[in-house]
C-alpha positions in Angstrom: 0.0 0.0 0.0 1.1 3.5 -0.7 2.6 5.5 2.2 0.9 8.8 1.0 -2.2 9.4 -1.1 -4.1 12.5 -2.1 -7.8 12.7 -1.7 -10.2 15.2 -3.2 -13.2 16.9 -1.5 -15.7 14.7 -3.4 -14.3 11.6 -1.7 -14.1 13.1 1.8 -17.6 14.5 1.7 -18.9 11.0 1.2 -17.6 10.3 4.7 -19.9 12.8 6.3 -22.8 13.0 3.9 -25.2 10.2 2.7 -24.1 9.9 -0.9 -23.6 7.1 -3.4 -20.4 5.2 -2.4 -20.4 6.6 1.1 -19.9 3.0 2.3 -16.9 2.5 0.0 -15.4 5.8 1.3 -15.7 4.7 4.9 -14.1 1.3 4.1 -11.2 2.8 2.2 -10.6 5.5 4.9 -10.5 2.8 7.5 -8.0 0.8 5.5 -5.8 3.8 5.0 -5.9 4.7 8.7 -5.1 1.1 9.8 -2.2 0.9 7.3 -0.7 4.3 8.4 -1.2 5.9 5.1 -0.7 9.7 5.1 -3.6 11.4 3.4 -2.8 14.7 1.8 -4.8 17.4 0.0 -4.3 20.9 -1.3 -5.5 23.8 0.8 -8.4 24.1 -1.7 -9.9 21.1 0.1 -10.8 23.2 3.2 -12.6 25.8 1.1 -14.3 23.3 -1.1 -15.7 21.0 1.7 -16.9 23.9 3.9 -18.6 25.5 0.9 -20.5 22.3 0.1 -21.6 22.0 3.7 -22.8 25.7 3.8 -24.6 25.2 0.5 -26.4 22.2 1.8 -27.5 24.2 4.9 -28.8 27.0 2.7 -30.8 24.6 0.6 -32.2 23.1 3.8 -30.6 19.7 3.0 -28.7 19.8 6.3 -29.3 21.5 9.6 -26.8 23.8 11.1 -25.9 21.1 13.7 -25.5 18.4 11.0 -23.2 20.7 9.0 -21.2 21.6 12.2 -20.8 17.9 13.0 -19.7 17.1 9.4 -17.2 19.9 9.5 -15.8 18.6 12.8 -15.4 15.2 11.4 -13.6 16.5 8.3 -11.3 18.6 10.5 -10.5 15.6 12.6 -9.5 13.3 9.7 -5.9 14.3 10.1 -5.3 15.3 6.5 -2.0 16.9 5.7 -2.6 20.1 3.7 0.1 20.9 1.2 0.7 23.8 -1.2 3.9 23.2 -3.2 5.3 26.2 -5.0 4.4 25.1 -8.5 0.9 23.8 -7.9 -0.9 26.6 -9.7 1.1 26.1 -12.9 0.8 22.4 -12.7 -3.0 22.6 -12.1 -3.3 25.0 -15.0 -1.4 22.6 -17.3 -3.6 19.7 -16.3 -6.8 21.8 -16.9 -5.5 22.6 -20.4 -4.3 19.1 -21.2 -7.6 17.5 -20.2 -9.8 20.4 -21.4 -11.4 20.9 -18.0 -13.9 23.7 -17.8 -12.9 24.5 -14.2 -9.4 24.2 -12.8 -10.1 23.5 -9.2 -10.2 19.7 -9.5 -6.8 19.9 -11.3 -5.2 21.1 -8.1 -5.7 17.6 -6.7 -4.1 16.2 -9.8 -1.3 18.6 -9.5 -0.6 17.8 -5.9 -0.7 14.0 -6.4 1.6 14.3 -9.4 4.1 16.5 -7.6 4.0 14.3 -4.5 4.4 11.1 -6.6 1.3 9.5 -5.0 -2.0 8.3 -6.2 -5.1 10.5 -6.2 -8.4 9.0 -5.0 -11.5 10.7 -6.1 -15.3 10.3 -5.9 -15.7 12.5 -9.0 -16.6 10.3 -12.0 -16.3 13.1 -14.5 -12.8 13.9 -13.4 -11.8 10.2 -13.4 -13.3 9.6 -16.8 -11.5 12.6 -18.3 -8.1 11.4 -17.1 -8.2 7.6 -16.6 -6.7 6.7 -19.9 -3.7 8.9 -19.4 -3.2 9.0 -15.6 -3.1 5.5 -14.2 -2.4 6.9 -10.7 -5.9 8.4 -10.5 -8.4 6.0 -8.8 -12.2 6.3 -8.6 -13.8 5.3 -5.3 -15.8 2.1 -5.7 -13.9 0.8 -8.7 
C-alpha cells in the first residue's frame, strides 16, 4: 500500500454526507488509517468542503448542527494540507491538457503528481477525463 495518497473533496464529503459510495469511502478510509497511510490534499480542500456544507444548509438539506458535526469530522481526519510552489502552474497545465472547464479539480491532480502519489476521487467526471492517461488516479468504488 502507498505511504501517502491524495484525496479530493468529493471523496471526503462521502464520509460525512449520505451519498452514493459513502460506504466505500468509509471502508477505504478505515483501510488507509489502519495501514498508516498519510492522506494529503491541497489547501483548496478546506474551502471546497466547507462551501459544500454551507450550500447544503442554505438549501435546507442539512441542519446547522449536522453541518457543524460534518465539518468537525472533516477537520478531525488528520489530512495533511500541502501547497507546493508550482501547484498553480501544474494545475493549469492539467486543466489545459484535459480540457477541464474548471481548474479547481486539477489542483488535486497537480498535488498528487508533484508528490508522486495516487489521487483518490469520488468525481466520476474527473476520473473519466483522465483515466486513460493518468493511471495513478483512482475512482472510489472501482
